[in-house]
Wavefront OBJ file of the C-alpha trace (Angstrom):
o trace
v 50.612 285.634 81.793
v 53.124 283.921 79.475
v 52.596 286.688 76.925
v 53.575 289.357 79.456
v 56.704 287.420 80.463
v 57.685 287.218 76.796
v 57.316 290.985 76.427
v 59.483 291.585 79.509
v 62.287 289.578 77.892
v 62.769 292.542 75.565
v 65.754 294.371 77.161
v 64.419 297.892 76.548
v 60.928 297.095 77.822
v 62.348 295.305 80.877
v 64.656 298.147 81.927
v 62.119 300.883 81.219
v 59.534 298.914 83.190
v 61.888 298.847 86.184
v 62.466 302.597 85.841
v 58.714 303.158 85.574
v 58.109 301.122 88.709
v 60.582 303.111 90.796
v 59.450 306.531 89.611
v 55.718 305.757 89.801
v 55.993 304.195 93.254
v 57.830 307.238 94.543
v 55.321 309.623 93.005
v 52.295 307.978 94.620
v 54.185 307.468 97.885
v 54.721 311.226 98.168
v 51.257 312.043 96.780
v 49.687 310.846 100.029
v 52.118 313.023 101.976
v 51.233 316.072 99.857
v 47.477 315.769 100.374
v 47.756 314.753 104.030
v 50.069 317.727 104.577
v 47.729 320.353 103.110
v 44.737 318.846 104.935
v 46.769 319.011 108.147
v 47.508 322.674 107.441
v 43.768 323.365 107.073
v 43.284 323.461 103.285
v 39.714 323.891 102.042
v 38.041 321.901 99.242
v 39.088 324.356 96.531
v 42.744 324.344 97.606
v 42.735 320.545 97.583
v 41.216 320.535 94.086
v 43.730 323.129 92.818
v 46.607 321.083 94.210
v 45.279 317.986 92.443
v 44.814 319.956 89.223
v 48.359 321.350 89.347
v 49.824 317.889 88.806
v 47.771 317.551 85.614
v 48.104 321.074 84.213
v 51.546 320.720 82.527
v 50.231 318.164 80.047
v 47.539 320.675 79.090
v 49.525 323.880 78.651
v 52.810 322.355 77.453
v 51.519 319.642 75.089
v 52.695 321.217 71.794
v 56.153 321.875 73.259
v 56.343 318.382 74.787
v 55.622 316.773 71.417
v 58.382 318.716 69.667
v 60.891 317.991 72.463
v 60.116 314.263 72.349
v 60.434 314.133 68.547
v 63.740 316.070 68.534
v 65.797 315.197 71.635
v 67.745 311.974 72.153
v 65.628 309.619 74.276
v 68.231 308.665 76.892
v 69.568 312.203 77.411
v 66.024 313.489 77.748
v 65.120 310.845 80.342
v 68.193 311.622 82.447
v 67.428 315.341 82.520
v 63.801 314.729 83.453
v 64.597 312.379 86.341
v 67.067 314.941 87.738
v 64.340 317.612 87.653
v 61.950 315.274 89.485
v 64.536 314.638 92.215
v 65.127 318.367 92.717
v 61.460 319.346 92.853
v 60.582 316.504 95.238
v 63.236 317.597 97.720
v 61.775 321.099 97.453
v 58.529 319.865 99.044
v 60.404 319.721 102.357
v 60.453 323.542 102.431
v 56.662 323.755 102.792
v 55.763 324.152 106.480
v 52.428 326.019 106.370
v 49.481 326.748 104.089
v 50.869 330.220 103.389
v 53.449 328.533 101.122
v 50.903 326.475 99.210
v 51.578 328.496 96.044
v 55.229 327.376 96.178
v 54.045 323.798 96.647
v 51.826 324.127 93.570
v 54.740 325.519 91.534
v 56.992 322.616 92.567
v 54.234 320.132 91.732
v 53.754 321.818 88.344
v 57.459 321.586 87.440
v 57.767 317.978 88.635
v 54.628 317.021 86.749
v 55.920 318.756 83.603
v 59.017 316.553 83.746
v 56.870 313.473 84.374
v 54.618 314.361 81.421
v 57.560 314.638 79.026
v 59.008 311.379 80.376
v 55.713 309.570 79.886
v 55.270 310.924 76.339
v 58.836 309.918 75.469
v 58.235 306.330 76.605
v 54.860 305.985 74.881
v 56.387 307.412 71.684
v 59.309 304.988 71.833
v 57.276 301.798 72.245
v 55.410 301.941 68.870
v 58.791 302.428 67.170
v 60.235 299.166 68.515
v 57.084 297.053 69.032
v 53.958 296.186 67.068
v 50.615 294.387 67.391
v 50.111 292.210 70.466
v 53.568 293.082 71.786
v 52.612 296.751 71.800
v 49.202 296.081 73.373
v 50.774 293.989 76.132
v 53.454 296.617 76.717
v 50.702 299.198 77.220
v 48.982 296.793 79.610
v 52.237 296.164 81.486
v 52.617 299.928 81.792
v 49.093 300.102 83.236
v 49.786 297.193 85.587
v 52.976 298.860 86.831
v 51.051 302.083 87.350
v 48.365 300.159 89.257
v 50.856 298.260 91.409
v 52.705 301.456 92.248
v 49.463 303.297 92.881
v 48.333 300.555 95.273
v 51.590 299.957 97.107
v 52.686 303.596 96.962
v 49.404 304.907 98.355
v 49.113 302.212 101.037
v 52.727 302.339 102.220
v 52.805 306.111 101.736
v 49.760 306.492 103.962
v 51.320 304.405 106.724
v 54.751 306.046 106.396
v 53.302 309.556 106.359
v 51.183 308.810 109.426
v 54.064 307.399 111.474
v 57.167 309.102 110.006
v 55.942 312.491 108.791
v 55.855 314.342 105.490
v 59.553 315.112 105.084
v 60.687 311.480 105.282
v 58.169 310.582 102.580
v 59.619 313.241 100.282
v 63.217 312.159 100.965
v 62.348 308.522 100.253
v 60.646 309.584 97.014
v 63.773 311.460 95.877
v 65.934 308.402 96.606
v 63.700 306.262 94.386
v 64.056 308.747 91.536
v 67.817 308.567 92.061
v 67.770 304.773 91.765
v 65.729 305.063 88.555
v 68.376 307.445 87.215
v 71.112 304.885 87.939
v 69.171 302.197 86.057
v 68.836 304.522 83.091
v 72.624 304.595 82.596
v 72.493 300.940 81.485
v 69.703 301.446 78.938
v 70.663 300.713 75.316
v 68.135 301.817 72.704
v 68.947 300.612 69.183
v 66.845 303.066 67.230
v 67.458 304.745 63.904
v 67.763 308.456 64.559
v 65.052 310.485 62.864
v 66.257 313.791 61.484
v 63.792 316.656 61.796
v 65.136 319.517 59.693
v 61.995 321.633 60.036
v 61.825 324.552 62.428
v 60.039 324.113 65.739
v 57.213 326.294 64.464
v 56.757 324.154 61.334
v 56.751 320.954 63.404
v 54.202 322.550 65.717
v 51.998 323.598 62.792
v 52.364 320.295 60.916
v 51.296 318.373 63.998
v 48.042 320.298 64.204
v 47.468 319.986 60.447
v 47.964 316.211 60.670
v 45.546 315.960 63.580
v 42.956 318.134 61.843
v 43.169 316.047 58.661
v 42.614 312.807 60.621
v 39.272 313.186 62.447
v 39.309 309.511 63.411
v 42.419 310.093 65.551
v 40.829 313.187 67.089
v 37.752 311.202 68.126
v 39.941 308.429 69.571
v 41.830 311.057 71.587
v 38.542 312.390 72.986
v 37.462 308.825 73.733
v 40.659 308.212 75.690
v 40.216 311.537 77.486
v 36.962 310.300 79.008
v 39.023 308.057 81.321
v 39.991 311.316 83.051
v 36.588 311.170 84.738
v 38.199 308.637 87.096
v 40.479 311.362 88.492
v 39.267 310.752 92.036
v 42.161 312.294 94.029
v 40.176 315.321 95.212
v 37.043 313.227 95.792
v 38.899 310.619 97.853
v 40.613 313.352 99.897
v 37.256 315.016 100.621
v 35.697 311.680 101.586
v 38.599 311.015 103.964
v 38.333 314.483 105.496
v 34.539 314.865 105.687
v 33.265 311.312 106.197
v 35.983 309.008 107.487
v 38.312 310.988 109.771
v 36.346 309.961 112.871
v 36.995 306.315 111.949
v 40.538 306.399 110.566
v 43.331 308.973 110.142
v 43.023 311.051 106.962
v 46.374 309.874 105.545
v 45.452 306.223 106.143
v 41.986 306.670 104.622
v 43.443 308.279 101.484
v 46.059 305.543 101.242
v 43.708 302.590 101.693
v 40.978 303.888 99.385
v 43.444 304.541 96.584
v 45.344 301.324 97.231
v 42.157 299.244 97.081
v 41.191 300.839 93.789
v 44.683 300.319 92.392
v 44.670 296.606 93.270
v 41.467 296.372 91.254
v 43.180 298.153 88.352
v 45.775 295.383 88.362
v 43.300 292.501 88.474
v 41.013 294.158 85.939
v 43.828 294.290 83.408
v 44.584 290.590 83.913
v 40.921 289.557 83.690
v 39.822 291.649 80.730
v 42.876 292.136 78.456
v 42.003 289.054 76.375
v 38.309 289.912 76.250
v 38.231 293.591 75.297
v 37.920 294.417 71.604
v 36.533 297.089 69.322
v 33.286 295.102 69.197
v 32.606 295.191 72.944
v 34.461 298.283 74.188
v 31.184 300.160 74.775
v 30.135 297.542 77.334
v 33.240 298.359 79.383
v 32.278 302.052 79.432
v 28.785 301.095 80.622
v 30.248 298.791 83.295
v 32.538 301.586 84.505
v 29.601 303.976 84.826
v 27.464 301.399 86.642
v 30.278 300.655 89.111
v 30.699 304.360 89.936
v 26.933 304.651 90.502
v 27.144 301.782 93.000
v 30.094 303.444 94.752
v 28.157 306.708 95.090
v 25.464 304.889 97.061
v 27.907 303.113 99.383
v 30.285 305.948 100.337
v 28.792 306.575 103.782
v 30.479 303.495 105.276
v 34.266 303.447 104.946
v 34.652 299.676 104.892
v 31.823 299.056 102.427
v 33.171 301.862 100.241
v 36.444 299.926 99.975
v 34.534 297.096 98.293
v 32.698 299.543 96.041
v 35.829 301.372 94.903
v 37.461 298.006 94.174
v 34.674 297.278 91.684
v 35.120 300.761 90.196
v 38.797 300.048 89.551
v 38.266 296.775 87.697
v 37.442 298.424 84.364
v 39.647 301.527 84.292
v 42.993 300.020 83.242
v 41.417 298.068 80.387
v 39.714 301.192 79.056
v 42.908 303.243 79.362
v 45.228 300.691 77.722
v 42.926 299.736 74.854
v 41.957 303.280 73.862
v 45.660 304.237 73.972
v 46.495 301.310 71.691
v 43.868 302.458 69.182
v 45.543 305.870 68.984
v 49.038 304.392 68.575
v 47.941 302.022 65.815
v 46.232 304.770 63.827
v 49.072 307.336 63.999
v 51.948 307.699 61.513
v 55.369 307.155 63.079
v 56.692 310.579 62.006
v 53.979 312.319 64.044
v 53.892 309.894 66.973
v 55.522 312.167 69.571
v 53.280 315.113 68.798
v 50.071 313.066 68.657
v 50.938 311.297 71.921
v 51.525 314.666 73.604
v 48.256 316.076 72.212
v 46.505 312.966 73.485
v 48.013 313.498 76.924
v 46.906 317.132 76.744
v 43.264 316.218 76.206
v 43.480 313.451 78.797
v 44.848 315.861 81.379
v 42.288 318.529 80.456
v 39.696 315.930 81.371
v 41.528 315.228 84.643
v 41.835 318.923 85.493
v 38.185 319.644 84.702
v 37.152 316.641 86.792
v 39.259 317.804 89.756
v 37.959 321.374 89.463
v 34.362 320.179 89.126
v 34.736 318.121 92.305
v 36.272 321.061 94.193
v 33.773 323.713 93.095
v 30.764 321.395 93.412
v 31.774 320.557 96.993
v 32.300 324.260 97.727
v 28.795 325.021 96.396
v 27.319 322.474 98.796
v 26.612 319.646 96.349
v 26.885 316.298 98.128
v 29.764 313.957 97.333
v 27.188 311.332 96.352
v 25.737 313.575 93.624
v 29.206 314.573 92.449
v 30.088 310.897 92.033
v 26.828 310.187 90.191
v 27.623 312.955 87.709
v 30.963 311.319 86.888
v 29.186 308.004 86.341
v 26.776 309.553 83.841
v 29.807 310.745 81.870
v 30.832 307.131 81.206
v 27.350 306.134 80.081
v 27.393 309.002 77.574
v 30.881 307.960 76.425
v 29.569 304.483 75.568
v 27.055 306.106 73.208
v 29.808 308.319 71.765
v 31.975 305.257 71.009
v 29.126 303.561 69.150
v 28.796 306.699 67.019
v 32.567 306.701 66.303
v 32.388 303.075 65.177
v 29.489 303.752 62.845
v 30.926 306.908 61.246
v 34.661 306.118 61.156
v 34.504 302.310 60.886
v 36.680 301.762 63.936
l 1 2 3 4 5 6 7 8 9 10 11 12 13 14 15 16 17 18 19 20 21 22 23 24 25 26 27 28 29 30 31 32 33 34 35 36 37 38 39 40 41 42 43 44 45 46 47 48 49 50 51 52 53 54 55 56 57 58 59 60 61 62 63 64 65 66 67 68 69 70 71 72 73 74 75 76 77 78 79 80 81 82 83 84 85 86 87 88 89 90 91 92 93 94 95 96 97 98 99 100 101 102 103 104 105 106 107 108 109 110 111 112 113 114 115 116 117 118 119 120 121 122 123 124 125 126 127 128 129 130 131 132 133 134 135 136 137 138 139 140 141 142 143 144 145 146 147 148 149 150 151 152 153 154 155 156 157 158 159 160 161 162 163 164 165 166 167 168 169 170 171 172 173 174 175 176 177 178 179 180 181 182 183 184 185 186 187 188 189 190 191 192 193 194 195 196 197 198 199 200 201 202 203 204 205 206 207 208 209 210 211 212 213 214 215 216 217 218 219 220 221 222 223 224 225 226 227 228 229 230 231 232 233 234 235 236 237 238 239 240 241 242 243 244 245 246 247 248 249 250 251 252 253 254 255 256 257 258 259 260 261 262 263 264 265 266 267 268 269 270 271 272 273 274 275 276 277 278 279 280 281 282 283 284 285 286 287 288 289 290 291 292 293 294 295 296 297 298 299 300 301 302 303 304 305 306 307 308 309 310 311 312 313 314 315 316 317 318 319 320 321 322 323 324 325 326 327 328 329 330 331 332 333 334 335 336 337 338 339 340 341 342 343 344 345 346 347 348 349 350 351 352 353 354 355 356 357 358 359 360 361 362 363 364 365 366 367 368 369 370 371 372 373 374 375 376 377 378 379 380 381 382 383 384 385 386 387 388 389 390 391 392 393 394 395 396
């Protein structure tokens, strides 16, 4: 814990962490409202899956552009513009009052998520430029812990607030949090040597791909990190709440408590395992993640027991995410950091989108939620084997 406190003494990390907390909390707070709203309007499994996928799609289709923007534009000016976009799009959610406007909702989600994707890439590109070694690893872990805390508290409080106050108040509260994050950003001072990129956008785009192609080790690490996208459970949790638990608890509350329980585990998992995980034992964490998801698949029928099961599932996810991200950062040249980070996010989000779409289509085809969950678990067991191969061939 002392190591994390030391990292937070860094003024840039401390202020950006506060901004992250506000924006992430607001995002997950309104996420419950979004899914509860479309379920209330009568959305089917495929619509739910498409809505979940829309929040991930920008990182997939805009990755090359995101990388160039992050490498070219001043960090603080970029962050301010992005937070303003997030405020505007979030307030736009209030306009949705029936399922006939779901396409507008998806467009608003896409634009807000595009801004969030650029913001995330900008932060993760900045950190390796001002931090190294353990400081960088712990900063990644702090980022994951903040995400987990916001996921837990945002989902739980968002579920309660949505149930008792309605969708619109959740969206207004979310926009206010983004506004507070924007105010904090005004006081941020980043002492960073400006990198001049004299190449054209096309040349930067091409050079980024050439660099990635000439470094297969980085490409394999990106694919390894992308496997964490198999834990994109938003559509699965929503379907469980709607199909299995709504006779026991309100859908919004079920979504909130399931996600909050998992997120609390993400927090504790990071604290427990950050000093243990290494390149020598990373494959065991992939196996443990797969085994935990298998257990969850067998315990989903009972809401209260499933809370315990999903807690166990969450224990390993943050550690896998943070450590695989660190491996990419440490193996990437600084000049290409923004582009590689955005390509990494692209592959990660492709994994998330494919997972969400698989869940939606599989449910539509009549495959049980238990079997869908088992399939995701098998993916982690195969990833453990893939990592062992990467270590042997590329001497990771």
